[in-house]
C-alpha positions as CSV (number, residue, x, y, z in Angstrom):
1,L,0.0,0.0,0.0
2,A,2.8,2.4,0.8
3,A,4.0,2.3,-2.8
4,M,0.6,3.0,-4.3
5,P,-1.1,6.4,-4.8
6,M,-3.9,6.5,-2.2
7,V,-7.1,8.5,-1.9
8,G,-8.5,8.9,1.5
9,Y,-11.2,10.6,3.6
10,R,-10.6,14.2,4.5
11,D,-12.1,14.0,8.0
12,C,-12.4,10.4,9.3
13,R,-11.0,9.0,12.6
14,G,-10.6,5.6,11.1
15,Q,-8.6,7.0,8.2
16,L,-6.3,8.9,10.5
17,Q,-5.8,5.8,12.7
18,M,-4.9,3.7,9.6
19,E,-2.4,6.3,8.3
20,E,-0.8,6.5,11.7
21,R,-0.5,2.8,12.0
22,M,1.0,2.5,8.6
23,A,3.5,5.3,9.3
24,A,4.4,3.7,12.7
25,A,5.1,0.4,10.9
26,G,7.5,2.2,8.6
27,H,5.2,2.3,5.6
28,P,3.7,5.9,5.4
29,L,0.9,6.1,2.8
30,R,1.3,8.3,-0.3
31,M,-1.9,10.3,-0.2
32,V,-2.7,11.9,-3.5
33,R,-6.3,13.0,-2.9
34,R,-8.7,13.5,0.0
35,A,-12.5,13.7,-0.2
36,D,-15.6,13.4,1.8
37,G,-18.2,10.7,1.2
38,N,-18.1,7.1,0.2
39,G,-19.5,7.7,-3.4
40,I,-16.7,10.2,-4.1
41,M,-14.1,7.8,-2.8
42,H,-15.5,5.0,-5.0
43,G,-15.6,7.3,-8.0
44,L,-12.0,8.5,-7.5
45,V,-10.8,4.8,-7.5
46,A,-13.0,4.0,-10.5
47,A,-11.4,7.0,-12.3
48,G,-7.9,5.7,-11.6
49,V,-6.8,8.4,-9.2
50,G,-5.6,5.9,-6.6
51,M,-6.5,3.1,-4.3
52,C,-8.4,3.4,-1.0
53,L,-9.5,1.5,2.0
54,L,-13.2,1.5,2.3
55,P,-15.7,0.0,4.7
56,R,-17.3,-3.1,3.0
57,L,-20.7,-1.2,3.1
58,A,-19.2,1.6,1.0
59,F,-17.8,-0.7,-1.8
60,D,-20.0,-1.6,-4.8
61,P,-18.9,-5.1,-5.9
62,L,-21.1,-4.8,-9.0
63,D,-19.1,-1.9,-10.4
64,P,-16.8,-3.4,-13.1
65,R,-14.4,-0.5,-12.9
66,V,-13.1,-1.5,-9.4
67,A,-11.9,-4.5,-7.6
68,G,-11.9,-5.2,-3.9
69,I,-9.8,-7.3,-1.5
70,E,-11.2,-8.5,1.8
71,L,-9.2,-7.5,4.8
72,D,-11.1,-9.5,7.5
73,G,-8.8,-9.9,10.5
74,L,-6.2,-7.5,9.2
75,V,-8.0,-4.3,10.3
76,P,-10.0,-3.6,13.5
77,A,-13.7,-4.4,13.3
78,R,-16.1,-1.5,12.8
79,E,-19.0,-1.0,15.1
80,I,-22.2,0.4,13.7
81,G,-25.1,1.3,16.0
82,L,-28.6,2.6,16.1
83,V,-29.6,5.3,18.6
84,W,-32.9,7.0,19.3
85,Q,-34.4,9.1,22.0
86,R,-35.5,6.9,24.9
87,K,-38.7,8.8,25.6
88,R,-39.9,9.2,22.0
89,R,-42.6,6.9,20.7
90,L,-41.3,5.0,17.7
91,S,-43.3,4.7,14.5
92,P,-44.1,1.3,13.0
93,A,-41.6,2.0,10.3
94,T,-38.8,2.8,12.8
95,E,-39.7,-0.4,14.7
96,A,-39.4,-2.4,11.5
97,V,-35.9,-0.9,10.7
98,I,-34.7,-1.7,14.2
99,A,-36.0,-5.3,13.9
100,A,-34.4,-5.7,10.5
101,A,-31.1,-4.3,11.8
102,R,-31.2,-6.7,14.8
103,T,-31.8,-9.7,12.4
104,V,-29.0,-8.7,10.0
105,C,-26.5,-8.0,12.8
106,A,-27.3,-11.3,14.5
107,R,-26.5,-13.0,11.3
108,L,-23.2,-11.1,10.7
109,A,-22.0,-11.1,14.4
110,V,-18.6,-12.5,14.9
111,P,-18.4,-14.6,18.1
112,V,-16.1,-13.1,20.8
113,G,-13.6,-15.2,22.7
């Protein structure tokens, strides 16, 4: 990765952590472009500007212009959560989203320990 032109997020804690870890390991990244938003990052890669590390949810595996490599186990897991105001009554649509998220997360959960 250190030898490749890289595009990265302009303001992202995970991006900063990754860059710091690469530099600490003696492999500083060669950042050629920074942007905000998953779609912009994907488009920069598709246009040939550079490579990037994206969360799996931001990668479009159906785009023939790009290729992805799984990094399971090589980078820290990402936590995604849902939050809502405790005292607010939830609509049926919101309840359905929460139920769907719980179902999907239970299927994707990695056992700890």
